[in-house]
C-alpha positions in Angstrom: -28.4 -26.7 -50.5 -25.5 -25.4 -48.5 -24.7 -22.0 -47.1 -21.1 -20.7 -46.7 -21.1 -19.4 -42.9 -19.0 -16.5 -42.0 -20.2 -13.5 -40.2 -18.1 -12.5 -37.5 -18.7 -9.1 -38.8 -22.1 -8.8 -37.0 -20.3 -9.5 -33.3 -17.6 -6.9 -33.9 -19.7 -4.3 -34.8 -21.9 -5.2 -31.7 -18.7 -5.3 -29.9 -17.4 -2.0 -31.1 -20.5 -0.3 -29.8 -20.2 -2.1 -26.3 -16.7 -0.2 -26.2 -18.1 3.1 -27.5 -20.3 3.0 -24.5 -17.6 2.6 -22.2 -15.5 5.3 -23.5 -18.9 7.6 -23.1 -19.3 6.5 -19.2 -15.7 6.3 -18.6 -13.2 8.2 -20.9 -9.9 6.3 -21.5 -11.0 3.1 -20.6 -10.7 0.1 -22.6 -11.1 -3.6 -22.3 -7.7 -5.4 -21.8 -6.5 -9.0 -22.6 -3.4 -10.8 -22.2 -2.3 -14.0 -23.8 0.5 -15.8 -22.2 2.5 -18.0 -24.1 5.1 -20.3 -22.6 8.2 -20.5 -24.7 11.4 -21.6 -24.8 13.8 -18.9 -26.0 17.3 -18.5 -27.1 19.5 -17.0 -24.3 22.3 -14.4 -25.1 24.5 -16.4 -22.4 26.8 -19.1 -23.6 26.4 -21.1 -20.2 22.5 -21.4 -20.7 21.7 -21.7 -24.6 18.0 -21.6 -23.8 15.9 -20.0 -21.2 13.4 -22.5 -19.8 10.5 -20.9 -17.9 10.1 -22.9 -14.6 6.7 -23.7 -13.4 6.8 -21.1 -10.6 8.0 -18.3 -12.9 4.3 -19.3 -14.8 2.2 -18.8 -12.0 3.8 -15.7 -10.5 3.0 -14.3 -14.1 -0.4 -15.3 -14.0 -1.1 -13.9 -10.5 0.5 -10.8 -11.4 -2.0 -10.4 -14.5 -4.7 -11.4 -12.3 -4.2 -8.6 -9.6 -3.8 -6.1 -12.6 -6.9 -3.7 -12.8 -6.5 -2.6 -16.5 -6.5 -6.4 -17.7 -10.0 -8.1 -18.0 -9.4 -11.1 -19.7 -6.2 -13.7 -19.6 -5.7 -16.9 -21.7 -3.0 -19.4 -21.4 -1.9 -20.5 -24.9 -1.5 -24.4 -25.0 0.1 -26.8 -25.1 2.8 -25.4 -22.6 6.1 -25.3 -24.7 8.6 -25.9 -21.8 11.2 -28.9 -20.9 10.3 -28.5 -17.5 7.2 -30.7 -16.5 4.2 -28.5 -16.1 0.4 -29.5 -14.9 -1.7 -27.7 -17.6 -4.7 -27.8 -15.2 -2.9 -26.2 -12.4 -1.7 -23.3 -14.7 -5.2 -23.0 -16.0 -6.7 -22.8 -13.0 -4.2 -20.7 -11.5 -6.1 -17.8 -13.9 -8.7 -15.8 -12.0 -12.4 -17.1 -12.9 -13.5 -13.3 -13.5 -10.7 -13.0 -16.2 -10.7 -16.5 -17.7 -12.0 -15.6 -20.8 -11.4 -18.7 -22.4 -14.0 -20.5 -20.0 -11.3 -23.3 -19.0 -10.9 -23.0 -15.5 -12.6 -25.6 -13.3 -14.6 -23.3 -11.9 -16.2 -21.8 -14.8 -16.5 -25.3 -16.4 -18.4 -26.7 -13.2 -20.8 -23.7 -13.6 -21.2 -24.6 -17.4 -22.1 -28.1 -16.7 -24.7 -27.3 -14.1 -26.2 -25.2 -16.3 -25.2 -21.5 -15.0 -24.4 -19.8 -18.4 -25.0 -16.4 -16.8 -22.7 -16.8 -14.3 -19.4 -17.9 -16.1 -17.4 -17.7 -19.3 -18.2 -19.9 -22.1 -15.1 -21.7 -24.1 -14.8 -19.5 -27.2 -15.2 -22.0 -29.7 -18.0 -23.9 -28.7 -19.9 -20.1 -27.7 -18.6 -19.5 -31.5 -20.5 -22.3 -32.5 -24.0 -21.5 -31.1 -23.5 -18.0 -32.7 -23.2 -19.5 -36.4 -26.0 -21.7 -35.2 -28.0 -18.7 -34.3 -27.2 -16.8 -37.7 -28.9 -19.5 -39.4 -32.0 -19.1 -37.9 -32.2 -22.4 -36.6 -34.3 -23.1 -33.2 -31.8 -25.4 -31.3 -34.9 -26.5 -28.7 -36.3 -30.0 -29.7 -33.6 -30.8 -32.2 -31.6 -33.8 -32.0 -27.9 -32.6 -31.9 -24.6 -34.8 -32.0 -21.1 -33.6 -31.1 -18.4 -35.7 -31.9 -15.2 -35.0 -29.5 -15.0 -34.7 -25.9 -12.5 -32.4 -25.6 -12.4 -29.6 -22.5 -11.9 -27.1 -25.0 -14.8 -27.8 -27.7 -16.7 -31.1 -27.1 -17.0 -31.3 -23.3 -18.5 -27.6 -23.5 -20.6 -27.7 -26.2 -22.5 -30.6 -25.1 -23.4 -28.6 -22.3 -24.5 -25.8 -23.9 -26.5 -27.8 -26.5 -28.1 -29.5 -23.6 -29.0 -26.3 -21.7 -30.2 -24.8 -24.9 -33.0 -27.6 -24.8 -31.4 -29.7 -27.3 -31.3 -33.7 -27.7 -27.7 -34.2 -27.4 -25.7 -37.0 -28.4 -21.8 -37.1 -27.3 -19.8 -39.2 -29.8 -16.5 -40.1 -30.5 -13.5 -41.7 -32.6 -14.6 -45.3 -30.3 -17.9 -44.7 -31.3 -19.1 -48.0 -33.0 -22.1 -47.0 -34.9 -21.1 -43.3 -35.7 -22.6 -42.9 -39.2 -25.8 -43.6 -37.8 -25.8 -41.5 -34.9 -24.6 -38.8 -37.3 -27.3 -39.5 -39.8 -29.9 -38.6 -37.2 -28.2 -35.2 -36.2 -30.6 -32.2 -37.0 -27.2 -30.2 -35.8 -23.9 -31.9 -35.8 -20.9 -30.2 -34.4 -17.3 -31.9 -35.1 -13.8 -31.6 -33.1 -12.4 -34.8 -33.1 -8.9 -33.8 -34.9 -9.2 -36.5 -37.4 -9.1 -35.8 -41.1 -12.4 -35.5 -43.0 -13.4 -38.4 -40.6 -17.3 -37.5 -41.2 -18.1 -38.7 -44.7 -20.9 -36.5 -46.6 -23.0 -39.8 -47.0 -23.3 -39.7 -43.3 -24.9 -36.3 -43.0 -28.9 -35.7 -42.5 -30.3 -33.8 -45.1 -30.5 -30.0 -44.5 -28.5 -30.5 -41.1 -26.7 -27.7 -40.0 -22.8 -28.7 -39.9 -20.2 -27.1 -37.6 -16.8 -28.1 -38.4 -14.0 -27.2 -35.8 -11.7 -29.3 -37.1 -8.0 -28.2 -37.9 -6.0 -30.9 -39.9 -3.1 -31.0 -42.3 -2.8 -33.4 -45.1 -0.1 -33.8 -47.7 -0.7 -31.9 -51.1 1.9 -32.0 -53.5 0.4 -29.5 -55.5 0.8 -26.9 -52.8 4.1 -25.0 -52.6 3.9 -26.0 -48.6 3.3 -29.5 -49.5 0.3 -29.6 -47.1 -3.6 -28.1 -47.1 -5.6 -27.6 -44.7 -8.7 -29.5 -43.9 -11.6 -30.1 -41.5 -13.0 -33.2 -39.5 -15.9 -33.3 -42.2 -15.4 -33.9 -45.9 -16.6 -31.0 -47.2 -16.9 -31.6 -50.9 -19.4 -34.2 -49.8 -21.3 -32.9 -47.1 -22.2 -29.4 -48.5 -24.2 -31.3 -50.9 -26.5 -32.9 -48.2 -26.2 -30.0 -45.3 -28.5 -26.9 -45.2 -25.9 -24.9 -43.3 -22.1 -25.8 -43.2 -19.0 -24.1 -42.2 -15.8 -24.1 -44.1 -12.3 -25.0 -43.2 -10.3 -22.8 -42.8 -12.3 -19.5 -42.3 -15.5 -20.9 -40.7 -14.9 -21.5 -37.3 -11.7 -19.9 -36.6 -12.6 -16.2 -37.0 -16.1 -16.4 -35.0 -13.8 -18.2 -32.1 -11.5 -15.0 -32.3 -14.9 -12.8 -31.9 -16.1 -14.6 -28.9 -13.0 -14.3 -27.4 -13.3 -10.3 -27.9 -16.8 -10.8 -26.4 -15.8 -12.4 -23.5 -13.2 -10.1 -22.9 -15.6 -7.2 -23.1 -18.0 -8.9 -21.4 -15.4 -9.4 -18.2 -15.0 -5.6 -18.7 -18.4 -4.6 -18.1 -18.7 -6.6 -15.4 -15.6 -4.9 -13.7 -17.0 -1.5 -14.5 -20.3 -2.6 -12.3 -18.2 -1.8 -9.2 -15.3 0.3 -10.8 -15.2 4.0 -9.7 -12.2 5.8 -11.2 -9.3 6.1 -8.6 -11.8 4.7 -5.9 -10.9 1.5 -4.0 -13.2 -1.4 -3.7 -12.9 -1.8 0.0 -14.9 -3.2 2.6 -15.2 -1.7 6.2 -15.9 -2.8 9.3 -19.2 -1.8 10.8 -18.7 -0.6 14.5 -21.4 -0.9 16.9 -20.0 1.4 20.0 -21.1 0.3 23.5 -22.0 3.2 26.2 -20.1 1.3 28.8 -16.8 1.2 26.7 -14.5 -1.7 27.7 -10.7 -1.5 27.7 -8.9 -0.9 24.5 -7.6 -4.5 24.7 -10.7 -5.9 25.1 -12.2 -3.9 22.1 -9.2 -4.8 20.1 -9.9 -8.4 20.9 -13.2 -8.1 20.0 -12.7 -7.2 16.3 -11.5 -10.0 13.6 -9.2 -8.1 11.3 -9.1 -8.7 7.4 -6.3 -10.8 6.0 -3.4 -8.5 4.9 -3.8 -9.9 1.6 -7.2 -8.9 1.2 -6.5 -5.6 2.5 -3.5 -5.3 0.2 -5.9 -5.8 -2.9 -8.3 -3.6 -1.9 -5.8 -0.9 -1.8 -4.3 -1.4 -5.4 -1.5 -3.5 -4.1 0.1 -6.7 -5.9 0.9 -9.9 -4.3 4.3 -9.3 -5.4 4.7 -6.1 -4.0 4.0 -7.1 0.0 5.8 -9.2 2.2 3.5 -10.7 4.7 4.3 -11.6 7.9 1.4 -13.4 9.3 -2.2 -12.9 8.2 -2.6 -9.3 9.7 0.7 -7.1 8.7 2.9 -6.8 6.1 6.1 -5.3 4.3 5.4 -3.3 1.4 8.3 -3.1 -1.2 9.5 0.3 -2.5 9.0 -0.7 -6.1 5.5 0.8 -5.8 6.6 4.1 -6.4 7.6 3.3 -9.7 4.5 1.8 -10.8 2.6 4.7 -9.5 5.1 7.2 -10.8 2.5 9.0 -13.1 -0.4 9.4 -10.8 -0.9 12.5 -8.9 -0.3 12.6 -4.9 -3.3 12.5 -2.7 -4.3 15.0 -0.1 -1.8 15.3 2.6 -2.8 16.2 6.0 -0.9 16.5 9.1 -1.9 16.1 12.6 -0.1 17.9 15.7 -1.5 19.2 18.8 -0.9 21.5 22.0 1.8 21.1 24.1 1.6 17.4 25.7 0.4 16.9 29.1 0.0 13.8 31.2 -3.9 14.0 30.5 -3.6 13.4 26.7 -4.7 15.4 23.8 -5.2 12.0 21.5 -3.3 13.0 18.5 -2.9 9.2 17.2 -6.5 8.5 18.3 -7.7 11.7 16.2 -5.5 10.7 13.5 -7.0 7.2 13.1 -10.6 8.3 13.7 -10.2 11.0 10.9 -8.7 8.3 8.4 -11.6 6.0 9.4 -14.1 8.9 9.0 -12.9 9.7 5.6 -12.4 6.1 4.3 -15.7 4.3 5.6 -18.0 7.3 6.2 -17.2 10.0 3.7 -16.3 7.4 1.0 -13.2 8.5 -0.1 -9.8 6.7 -0.1 -7.7 7.4 3.0 -4.6 6.1 4.2 -3.0 6.8 7.8 0.6 6.9 8.4 1.6 6.7 12.4 5.0 5.9 14.5 5.3 2.6 15.6 5.0 3.2 19.9 8.0 4.1 21.7 9.0 3.1 24.9 11.3 6.3 25.5 9.7 9.7 26.3 8.0 12.1 24.6 9.3 15.4 26.2 9.4 13.5 29.6 5.9 12.7 29.0 4.6 9.0 28.0 3.0 8.8 24.4 3.7 7.5 20.9 0.5 4.9 21.4 -0.9 3.5 18.2 -4.9 5.2 19.2 -7.3 3.7 21.4 -11.2 2.8 21.9 -12.7 2.5 18.5 -9.9 4.6 16.7 -6.5 2.2 16.9 -4.3 -0.1 15.1 -5.1 -3.7 14.9 -3.7 -6.4 15.9 -2.9 -4.1 19.1 -0.2 -7.0 20.4 1.8 -6.8 17.2 1.9 -3.0 17.3 3.4 -3.2 20.6 5.9 -5.9 20.1 9.8 -4.6 20.7 11.9 -5.4 18.3 15.6 -4.7 19.2 18.6 -4.8 17.3 20.1 -7.8 19.6 23.1 -7.5 21.4 25.2 -4.9 18.7 23.1 -2.5 19.6 23.3 -2.0 23.1 25.3 0.1 25.0 29.0 1.0 24.1 31.6 -1.1 22.4 34.0 -0.1 25.7 32.8 -0.3 29.1 31.3 -2.5 31.9 27.8 -2.3 30.1 29.1 -3.7 26.8 27.4 -7.0 25.3 29.8 -10.1 25.2 29.4 -10.2 21.3 30.6 -6.3 21.2 33.4 -7.6 22.8 34.2 -10.6 20.6 33.9 -8.3 17.5 36.4 -5.6 18.6 38.7 -8.6 19.9 38.4 -10.2 16.4 38.8 -6.5 14.7 41.8 -5.7 16.7 43.9 -9.1 15.8 43.3 -8.8 11.8 40.9 -7.4 9.2 37.5 -9.2 9.7 35.7 -10.9 6.6 33.2 -7.5 6.1 36.2 -5.5 6.0 38.9 -7.7 4.0 41.4 -5.2 2.1 40.1 -2.2 3.7 43.5 -1.4 5.6 41.8 2.3 6.2 38.8 0.8 7.8 40.8 -1.1 10.3 43.0 1.7 11.2 40.2 4.0 11.7 38.6 1.2 13.8 41.7 1.1 15.9 42.5 4.7 16.2 38.9 5.2 17.5 38.8 2.1 19.7 40.0 3.6 23.1 39.1 7.3 22.5 37.0 8.6 25.3 34.2 9.9 23.0 33.2 6.2 22.5 31.0 6.1 25.1 27.2 4.8 25.6 25.7 8.4 25.2 27.4 8.0 21.7 26.5 4.7 20.7 22.7 5.4 21.7 23.0 8.6 20.0 24.0 6.7 16.8 20.8 4.2 17.1 18.8 7.5 17.4 20.3 8.3 14.2 19.7 5.2 12.5 15.9 5.4 13.2 16.1 9.1 11.9 17.7 7.6 8.7 14.9 5.7 8.1 12.4 8.2 8.5 14.2 10.7 6.2 15.3 8.5 3.5 13.2 8.8 0.3 14.7 5.2 -1.8 16.9 2.6 -0.8 19.8 4.4 -2.4 19.3 7.4 -0.5 19.4 5.2 2.7 22.6 3.9 2.0 23.9 7.1 1.1 22.7 8.5 4.7 24.0 5.5 6.6 27.6 5.8 4.8 27.7 9.2 6.5 26.6 8.4 9.8 29.4 9.2 12.3 29.6 6.2 14.5 33.0 7.4 16.6 35.6 9.9 16.9 39.5 9.5 16.4 41.8 10.3 19.3 42.3 13.4 17.4 38.9 14.2 17.6 38.1 13.4 13.5 34.7 12.1 12.9 34.7 8.2 11.6 31.8 7.2 9.8 30.6 3.9 8.6 31.8 4.5 5.2 35.4 5.0 6.9 35.1 1.7 8.4 33.5 -0.5 5.4 30.5 -1.4 7.0 28.3 1.0 5.2 26.8 -1.8 2.7 26.5 -4.3 5.1 24.4 -1.9 7.3 22.4 -0.9 4.3 21.8 -4.6 3.9 20.6 -5.1 7.2 18.5 -2.4 6.8 16.9 -3.3 3.4 13.7 -5.0 5.1 13.4 -2.1 7.8 13.0 0.7 5.4 9.9 -0.6 4.4 6.8 0.3 5.7 4.5 -2.2 7.6 0.7 -2.1 6.3 -1.7 -2.8 8.7 -5.3 -1.9 9.7 -7.6 0.2 12.2 -10.7 -1.4 13.8 -13.0 -0.2 11.0 -10.7 -1.7 8.3 -9.0 1.4 7.0 -5.3 0.7 5.8 -2.5 2.2 7.9 1.8 2.4 7.6 3.1 1.8 11.1 6.7 2.7 10.3 9.7 4.1 12.4 9.8 5.1 15.9 12.2 8.2 16.2 12.0 9.9 19.6 10.7 13.3 19.3 13.1 14.4 21.9 16.0 14.2 19.3 14.5 13.3 16.4 11.9 14.4 13.6 9.3 12.3 16.0 7.4 11.4 12.7 6.4 8.4 10.8 8.7 7.8 7.4 8.9 9.6 4.3 8.4 6.4 2.3 5.2 5.9 4.3 3.7 8.8 3.2 5.1 8.8 -0.4 3.4 5.5 -1.0 0.3 6.0 0.7 0.1 9.5 -1.0 0.4 7.3 -4.4 -2.0 4.5 -3.2 -4.8 7.1 -2.6 -4.7 9.2 -5.7 -5.6 12.5 -6.4 -8.8 12.4 -4.7 -7.7 10.5 -1.7 -6.2 11.8 1.9 -3.2 10.7 3.7 -3.3 11.6 7.6 0.1 11.5 9.2 0.7 12.6 12.8 3.9 15.0 13.7 4.9 14.1 17.3 4.9 16.3 20.1 3.4 19.7 20.5 3.0 22.0 17.1 6.0 24.3 18.6 8.4 21.4 18.0 6.8 18.4 16.2 5.0 20.4 13.8 8.0 22.4 13.4 10.5 19.6 12.8 7.8 18.0 10.1 8.0 21.1 8.3 11.7 22.4 8.3 13.0 18.9 8.4 11.0 16.2 7.0 9.3 18.5 4.3 12.7 19.4 3.3 13.7 15.8 2.9 10.5 14.7 1.3 9.9 17.8 -0.8 5.9 17.1 0.1 3.8 19.8 1.2 0.6 19.2 3.5 -2.6 20.8 2.7 -4.0 20.8 6.0 -2.9 21.0 9.8 -5.3 19.6 12.5 -4.6 21.0 15.7 -5.8 18.4 18.3 -6.7 19.7 22.0 -8.8 18.8 24.7 -10.8 20.4 27.4 -9.0 19.2 30.3 -5.7 19.4 28.5 -6.1 23.1 28.0 -7.3 23.6 31.6 -4.0 22.0 32.9 -2.3 24.6 30.6 -4.8 27.2 32.2 -3.4 26.4 35.6 -4.8 23.5 36.5 -3.5 21.1 39.3 -0.8 18.4 38.2 -1.9 15.2 37.6 0.6 12.1 38.4 0.1 8.6 37.3 -2.2 6.3 39.5 -3.7 9.8 41.3 -7.1 10.3 41.9 -8.4 12.9 38.7 -8.9 16.4 40.3 -12.2 17.5 40.1 -11.1 20.9 38.3 -10.8 18.1 35.0 -14.1 16.6 36.0 -16.6 19.6 36.5 -17.1 22.8 34.5 -14.7 25.4 34.8 -14.8 28.1 32.4 -12.2 30.4 33.9 -9.5 27.5 34.0 -10.5 26.8 30.6 -10.5 30.3 29.2 -6.9 30.8 30.7 -6.0 27.6 28.7 -7.4 28.9 25.7 -4.5 31.1 25.4 -2.1 28.3 24.9 -4.3 27.1 22.4 -4.3 30.4 20.5 -0.5 30.6 20.4 -0.3 27.1 19.2 -2.8 27.7 16.3 -0.8 30.7 15.3 2.5 28.5 15.5 0.9 26.2 12.8 -0.1 29.3 10.8 3.4 30.2 10.8 3.9 27.8 7.9 1.0 29.1 6.0 -1.0 26.2 5.9 -4.9 26.0 6.9 -5.2 25.2 10.5 -8.3 23.0 11.7 -9.0 22.7 15.3 -10.2 19.3 16.8 -11.2 19.2 20.1 -11.1 16.0 21.1 -14.1 15.4 23.6 -14.3 13.5 27.0 -17.8 12.5 28.5 -17.0 15.2 31.7 -16.9 18.2 28.8 -19.8 20.4 28.9 -21.3 22.2 26.0 -20.4 25.5 27.2 -16.5 24.5 27.4 -16.5 23.0 23.9 -18.1 26.2 22.5 -15.6 28.3 24.5 -13.0 26.0 22.4 -14.2 26.4 19.4 -14.7 30.1 19.6 -11.3 30.7 20.7 -10.0 28.5 18.3 -11.5 30.3 15.3 -10.8 33.5 16.8 -6.9 32.6 16.7 -7.0 31.7 12.9 -8.2 28.5 12.5 -10.5 27.8 9.7 -12.4 25.8 11.3 -12.9 24.3 15.0 -14.8 20.7 15.3 -15.4 18.9 18.5 -14.8 15.0 17.8 -15.1 11.4 19.7 -12.9 9.1 17.8 -12.4 7.2 20.8 -15.6 6.7 21.8 -17.3 6.4 18.1 -14.6 5.5 16.1 -14.5 7.1 12.5 -18.8 8.1 13.0 -17.2 10.6 15.7 -15.0 12.3 13.6 -17.2 12.7 10.5 -17.6 16.7 11.2 -13.8 16.8 11.3 -13.4 14.9 8.0 -15.7 17.2 6.3 -14.0 20.2 7.6 -10.7 19.0 6.5 -12.1 18.3 2.9 -13.1 21.8 2.9 -10.1 23.2 4.0 -8.0 21.1 1.6 -9.6 22.9 -1.1 -8.6 26.6 0.2 -5.8 28.4 -1.4 -2.4 27.7 0.4 1.2 27.9 0.1 3.8 26.3 2.6 6.6 28.4 3.6 9.8 27.4 5.9 10.5 29.0 9.3 14.0 30.0 8.7 16.6 29.6 5.3 19.2 26.8 5.3 21.9 29.5 4.7 21.7 31.5 7.7 23.9 30.7 10.7 23.3 28.1 12.8 22.7 30.4 16.1 20.3 32.1 14.2 18.3 29.3 13.1 17.9 28.5 16.7 17.2 31.8 17.7 14.0 31.9 14.8 12.9 28.7 16.3 13.0 29.9 19.9 11.7 33.5 19.2 8.9 32.3 16.8 7.6 28.7 18.5 8.6 28.9 21.9 8.3 32.7 22.7 12.0 33.3 24.1 13.6 36.3 24.1 16.6 35.3 23.1 18.9 32.0 23.0 22.2 31.6 24.8 24.9 28.8 23.5 27.4 27.4 26.0 30.7 27.0 24.5 30.5 23.2 23.6 27.5 24.3 21.3 29.3 27.0 19.5 31.8 24.7 18.2 30.1 23.5 15.1 32.0 24.5 11.5 31.0 23.8 8.1 27.3 22.5 8.8 25.4 25.9 8.6 23.4 24.5 5.5 21.6 22.0 7.7 18.3 22.2 9.6 18.0 22.2 13.1 16.4 19.5 15.5 15.6 21.1 18.7 16.0 18.3 21.4 13.6 20.6 24.0 12.2 19.4 27.2 9.9 22.2 28.9 12.2 24.6 30.2 10.1 24.9 33.3 7.1 22.6 34.2 5.7 25.2 36.6 5.0 28.0 33.6 2.2 26.9 32.2 0.0 28.9 29.4 2.2 30.9 27.1 5.7 31.2 28.8 7.7 34.5 27.4 10.3 36.7 28.7 13.3 34.1 29.2 16.6 33.1 27.3 16.7 29.3 25.9 19.9 28.0 26.6 21.4 25.4 24.4 24.2 23.3 25.9 25.4 21.2 23.0 24.6 21.2 19.3 25.5 18.0 17.4 25.4 16.4 14.2 23.4 13.7 12.8 25.2 13.6 9.3 23.6 10.5 8.2 20.2 11.9 9.0 20.9 15.4 7.9 20.3 17.6 10.5 21.7 19.0 13.6 20.2 18.9 17.1 20.6 21.3 19.7 20.4 20.3 23.3 18.2 22.1 26.0 18.9 20.8 29.3 19.2 16.9 29.9 17.8 15.0 26.9 18.0 10.9 26.5 19.3 9.9 23.2 18.5 6.4 23.6 16.0 5.4 21.0 14.3 1.8 20.8 14.7 0.6 17.3 12.1 -0.7 15.6 12.4 -1.9 12.0 
């Protein structure tokens, strides 16, 4: 008696039902399978007739598939067809075990051999054989089973499967001396030796289950192809003795394919156990805040950050999209924007503050604490984007750090590393403070065209024309350095950066005409030098939240924000339900105004929420409190309750909230608390903030508690982001320059009018650019909300590359500390 075994239809119907259940739970989801074939293909190039894949290319391809969340199964088709020597074991083991639906990696094979059948993928052919045996109704337990063949694909795993299914298993092969006798004792016979019809029908035990896995081609003149396909068992004679037998072709093959599909569905099911649509599978560090808090450096050293590779995977980055620098920071390639082009952006939150004081308001700390609260505690995707710390001034007040306490960027030392551009960025190219390298470069250029400018006669002439011009002084070169950083901030792509660098003015000719990098023929070289600097730096907070630390434009003469590219990438990574928290340098009247009128104009992005950071002690200073200098004892006015002083300072908070509201966005006021703050003081600030128009006012303690201290703030931000809003700019680009400056001065600073010196009035044809006010405090003694004054503008200069004008008010240092 014999039965033709071919019933993979039952498996397919079962898998169809499983996939339908996935669709119900996650609409649009489907299991993904990739089959990797390594082949030599014909090339269109005459020099290389054939394209020959190299091992490194194959491994990179496997890594890309491993990291793709839309792919749940990956099989490598063997043998590897390549003239370049490839180790099949190395290629197969490069497949992630959780996606190895062929079950051939050493990890899956090892688990199978040890009996961990529920924690591994079983190779498809042996698994199909077991399914065929099950369909016969034959119980494997206690049966004598013989497996002929010991390959890694069929024989070895088949032996383990039968063994752990409680059969008594004998493994045979072509060298077995008593093969016929061994076959004669088998209740279950599985053959996969790769030899045509080696098992004769007379050997088979009466009523045995025979599974033939062989595929062989033998000559057959009667066929048009000249060959026919046979198995390893002589089918015509064996079918007379076997109880059940598979035919070749059409027996094991279709069931193998069905098992491949089943393994892929099984992998997809496992993926869905932890899958949440557009939610990261990210691990956070649980902090244990101490009552007596150590220094920021001590706290930073007490934390062990995740490897940057792990963090990148957690937020959805592929390894080919990051360039690690050590184990804790990496550059992120801009190509990721194209991969996420179709994905909607997340919510965009910008953190600003009251006018800075020496007491500190904590914008950076609040920014990072809010990101930690949203991610680690409120369980939404969140990304922080901050500037790199600058050693320059923020309106004469030191700032620009990267958080503190339990809300800071790790590793702290690596954030504060000083990366200069070397001797070429120092000083001017003429004068006693020039570097020797600058002199050598100029001397070489003056003698003849340098290698960078061969054929650029106009470039050489332009350089020599401006070489001894009095405008080419240190102030100009320092301004150019600031502009290059501003270019990094405002660039939206590599091509945009190249165009901005090309129109950057680096000097003036003897007759006063501007000379750009394009005129000198070095714009392409400059863009090449900046190709890595334009990529955002990926790091992490103390709780393991992702953060981009990128660019450090001084907020005296530049936007003072992190880069547009960092924000763009973060908004794509968090997805439509996530949040990106970025910081605007300086106070709302300066940093926030530049963020909207300059950065948002360039990026096309619109914030959903503004967070206004204030502190009780800083408001007391704005209310008339005594001055504080570095190293001095903190006056008692800031350590004791003083509602009168605080009430006076809240007038400044009211004005800053109104300034922020001028852009049409909801404002949430965050009161960064200190241990000396009293309940009455916090209640007063919250009440005045709401009266000023803030949608909510929330005390927070990100320094002392990390994300846990900003949970209430995070909840307020989420509610505010859902309120209807529409951002508007402060002025139109088409109005005259003086009107733009007057609008800013009156709306943001409280000035009655502006006065431009003659030097500031000599700007023609530049009216369509936004204005960056290089504003320091007009009078440090006038606190609160100064009014009734005329703002004096001594000069208006152009950053043609960055794309804005900057108006200098009083003396402002234009030296920028470059950080790629």
